C-alpha angles and dihedrals in degrees: 000000000000108000129183119200115197107210133044100212126113099289097040091050092046091050093049093047091050093048092047091050088054093054103261122134107242133184118192116207112204118181094205122083090242140020103269139158128253102210139017111260135357129214112226121193125200093269090062092044090054088057091052090049086056089053091048100246100091094112092049092050093050090049094054095049140065123239109237119203096190128217126177125225142195120229090268092059099255111148124229140193131160117265113254095024128119139208090270090068092057106030124106140143118255112209132181107246101220099061091040091056089046091052091050091048089053091051089053097044127236091256088068099050123078112199126202084026111132116187111219101176146315146241118219128200133169089266107040149344122248118205117208119215130207090242093060098259127123132209125202125210146149095248135021119204115199103213094149100122135242095325090049117173090197090057091048090056095042097042113018114200097034100101121159113272127215113251090233114251094349113134128170130200125191144152142174113234135170111281113254136166095317120119107290090215088056126212096262099193135359117189102212142167128309093021092298123147132178151117139149141265138184108263102186140329110333094351134110128189122208125193138182128180134177133193114214087017095174125201116000110224128180129358126330093264092050091049092049092047092051093056093040089061086067086066099054135091135147090000094310111143093011085130089057092052091050092047094051093044089055097046114105111246093238092053092060119096115209118185137177103221115244126196130201110224120236106281125218090223140357102208151040123198094289107011130069139170128231139182118353092352087068103031115006106187137193108267094232089094090057089210107091093104092045092051092046090053086052088058091061097058092045090050093048094049090049092050091049097047108030117094093236135016091246090055090046094056092047089050091048095052094042087058096046108036095064090045091057092045086062092043089057091054091052091047092056092049093050093045093051095044106135098216144347096286091056092041092054092048093049094044092051090051088053099047094042090053093045094052093040092054097040108151113273089014101062142029093300091068112135117234 
């Protein structure tokens, strides 16, 4: 099958690599002039790593990341986990995005990736789908996968009126910096005052990623570093998180990522007969679950198995979305519970409920299994 993937981010590349490995002809359209990463680090749970194993790059992905065995803290540094939980409920791999995307691009092959190629829309017929590019060209294929993120042009064409919406007042700051004298085990996540959360973790050899986010962040004053420092002080007490403050203060302004968090509303469908959405284009989430990338990578394996087993492509896309839409309805419920957790104890409990459910119902292991 000739498949076009619009979007060369983590999920688009993972989907293309998986489809290529299964024998499909895939072309990735990436609007940037090079494969690059939007973001600093990405948390990958076992369900994502199983997909990378299927592609054949699992060992390389594990080698480039740092295993995180997460604990949650209050602003005085007291650690919390939910009673009755285990390391499995809090353990994931933190991987720098840029080398991960490069690894995936290598798995796909440069001849299957078109750079500076921005998809602006599509025309669908009974026989094919034609993707229109900003430079005036068109590409024809059997299937178009919209992997072009929360501001997806493919979603806008497929489902007008379902634009991404701002998660009101929710701002995130993060950066990857050279590792220094901070705690090598990191602080993972502190649940602080004024709906602020943040911490830091090693994210590869000699690198540390720090992150701060705040709900109801209010007016943004000063530069990115000043704004991040102001919120990070909500995470401190009795010297706890002083390392984080120092790290942020020493981070160059242009190395800091600052993002207003955008959410994709629940969609009534993800597909037509020859077009389907995947990853953030279908279900852009708030990052406080630290699982949006993992769940998007899950999409890829469910889509592939539907395409390879259903009698027609249209049947496959129906099967794919019927498996995924209910899963993300449940994810949204978990996300609301985690977001509204009153403190670290409740946060740890709600997070463990989510991660345990996510891993227990991994596609082909739990009730979402395709038949």
